[in-house]
N, C-alpha and C positions, 0 to 999 in steps of 0.2 A: 567541105569535106562531109558526105551520108555514111553513117554507119547501119550492118546489117548485120545483126547478131543471129545464132541459133538455129543457123539453117535456113536460112528464112530468103537464101538465095539459092536453094536446093544443096546436095551432098558433097561432100567434098572435091567429088571428081568431077561433079559438073562445073563446079566455081573456079577449078584448077583449068578446065578446058574454057569457061568465060573469059577466065586473066589472060589467056595464051590469045583468044580472040580478039580480047581489048572491050565484051562486055563489061567486065570487070575490070576499072584497072591497076586496084591496088587489092592484095587478099594476106591473110594473115590464115596459112592452111598447112594440114599436113602432106609432107612430098609423095611424090608418084614414083613407083617403077615400070609404069605402064610405057613410057615413052623412049627410055634409052635402060641396056641392061647394065649401062656403069653406077645409073641412079640407086641400085642395088645399095650405093656406100649410105644410104642414109640409114642401114640397119648392118652395117658393118660390126662384127663381132669381136671384143677383145681388143679395142683399138685404146680406150684411155680405161685406168683404172679410178681416178677419183674427179669430185668436181672444177677444181680447178683448174688439170688438164683439160676438160669438156670446155670450159669457160676462157682461155689460154684460146682456145682454137677457132672462136667465132669474133664476129665483127671485122671490122676493115682490116685491120690487124692481124687477125688470125690467120692460119693456114687452112682452113676449111670451107671459110666463105669464098674465095676465089675459086677452088674445085668446083662447087658447086654451082656460083655464078656461070663461069665454062661452060656446063652442061644443060644448064636450065636456058643458058642465052640461046642455044639451037632448040628450043622449043618454043621462044619467041618469049622466054620471061628474064626480068632482072633480079637478082638476088639480093634485096637492100638489107636483108641482114638474118642472121638464124636463130630463132627463139626457143632454148631448151625449154623440154617439159621435164623429165623425168627418166632416171635408171628406169631401165627394166628389169624384173622379179621373175619368179617363177611361184605360183601357188600351188596347193596339193591339197588333194580331199582326203578324208578319213581313210581312204583306201591304200593313203602312204601313211604307216607307222612310225617310223624316225623321220625325224623333218631333215633331210639330206642339202648335203653342201658338197659335197667332191664327188668327181666322178664314178667311183670306187659306189657312192650311194645312189647317184641317178640310173644307175646300170635297170632295165627294164620297165621303168615308169615309163607308163604309154602318156606321152606327153602332146598337146596340142599344141600345133604351130599354126601361125598366119599361112595362106596359100601364095606365101612368095618366094621365090625361091632359095635366095639367101638361109633363110630358118631350115627350108628343106635340106640344107648343105649342114650347118653347123649343129644343130642340135643333136643329130645321130650321132655325130664325132664326140659329144659328149655323155653317151652312153644312155640315151632315152629311146622308143619309140616312140619317132616322130608320125603323127597326124594328124594330116592338115584340113581347119575346119574355119568355117568361116566366123567371122566375131559373135553376126546375131543367132549363131546356135551353139556355142562358145558354152555358156550357162547350162541350157540345158545335156552337153553333152559330161560335163561335170557333175550333174548331177543325176544322170541316170548310168553313170560308169564305162561311156564308151571312153574316155579316157580320164587318166588318174590325175591331171594336171595340166595347168598353161603356163606356155610361155610368153614371149609380150606382153608381160605384165609389169607394169608401172604401180605402184603402192593403191592408188587413186581407183584403179580397175579392180582391183586385189577386193578394196571395200566395200565398190558396187557390186561384187559377185560374192562377198562373204558368206551368205548364207551356206551355198555350197562347198565350203573351203574349209580347212583343219589349220592350214600353217602358211605361209607367206616368209620367200627369204629375197630378200633384195640383193640378187646372185650379180650383178650391172655386168653382165653378159654384153647389153649393149645399151644406147643410149637413143630417146624419143626425143626426136625434135622438132618442131616447125620452122616453115621459113615464110619469111615476109615478102613477098615478090611482087612488082609492076610489070604491066606489058610495056614489051621491050620497046617496041613501036614508040610508045609515048614519051616510055624513059627517052631516045633518043634523040627527039625533038627538045625536051625541056634544058634552059642554056646551063654551064656549067655551075656557075653560082645555084642555079635552084636544086641541082644534082648535089651540090656538095649539102646543101642545108639539110637533103634527103637520108643523105648517106651519116652525116650528122647523128641527126634526130633517131635516126633507125639503130646506131650503133649505143647511145643511150638508153631506148625503150630496152635492149636486146639483153644489155650488161642488167639491167636492172632486172630482169624479167631470170636471170640467172643467178640471182642472188637469192631470188624470191620463193623459184622452185624448188633449192634447197629444202628451204623451210617449211615450204608445203610438202613436199614427200615424209618430212619427218613428222609433220603433224597427223597422215595418212597412215602413216606404221602404228601411231600413240593412237589412233580409231579405232585401228584394228586389233589392236592391245584390246582395248576396253569394251572390244566385243566378244572376247577368248577366242581371238584367233594368236595361235604363235607366231610370233615375227623372230627373224633372225635377219644379220647382215654378213656375209661371207669377209672372212679376214683376209688379211693383203696374201698370206699363203696357199688358203684355199683359191683366191681367185686369180693368185698364179698359175696353180695348179692347172685350171678349167684352160686356162689361156693358153698353157703351151699344148695343152694336147688340140685344140680349135687351131690355131696358128698352125702345128705340124702337117693335120688331116685335112683342117676343111680350107683353110685359107689358097692354098694349091689348086682348089675346085672353082672355090672364087674367083682367084687370078685369071683361069683359064676360062671358065662360063659365062661369066658375068663382069668383071673390071677390066680384066687388059694388065698387062704388064705395065705401063707405065702409070696407071695410076695406082695399081699396089705400091710399085717402089715409092711415090707417095708415102703414101699409108705406113709403110714398111720402117718409112726414116724419120714419121711424128708418132707412131703407137709409143704406148710404154715401155719401158725398156725393162725386159724378164732376165734375170741371172744367169 
């Protein structure tokens, strides 16, 4: 096995396409929503509230892995495992005086979102003014005032953009994870014994990462504090207040436009229960 780090084989979209075609046999990469609207499930908001719930969803025994395996098999990929990275948070510039944690405080803030449809549906439901901006232009947009804040922001990315920020809130509105995938044609040619070895190994690596990721996240929040950035985490009541709003106003649109009723019912059955 040869390992190619740091984008040596192209950007993430090029690598996914190479993995589909078989030029790359195995790939650890971000997911793509380009091939099937149902894969917007990658960024489904307010499904999990805790790390333990996210960890329980992955692995061969988790409920999320077979769903993505089915979706990705249609584009020529076998999902060996889901690699947990971090919760999404929201980062705010000095133009936002109070550090907001609830929808009442979110209202009217100009928020950068990725140019991905699911964000365009649920971020406005929280009260933000949604502005799609490419990642490469986000830092400049924060500096110049095109936007007041950015979403889809794990702690590590807030740290990278810390010079443009005043505060960071771990909102836990969505979870960022990658996929360990294998070319489906190659997978189908393997013996059952070899398939079992790969899945068992992937389960162990993904489980180890799922523990390490939480520690990494806390580490970057401490680094933000050391740089003078105000850091907050929403509490359970604040998370549920936002979740109720998004589930009521954005989930129906997500179901209609992106996921469909069958997939949405699976999500609803597994999502964190809200009283």
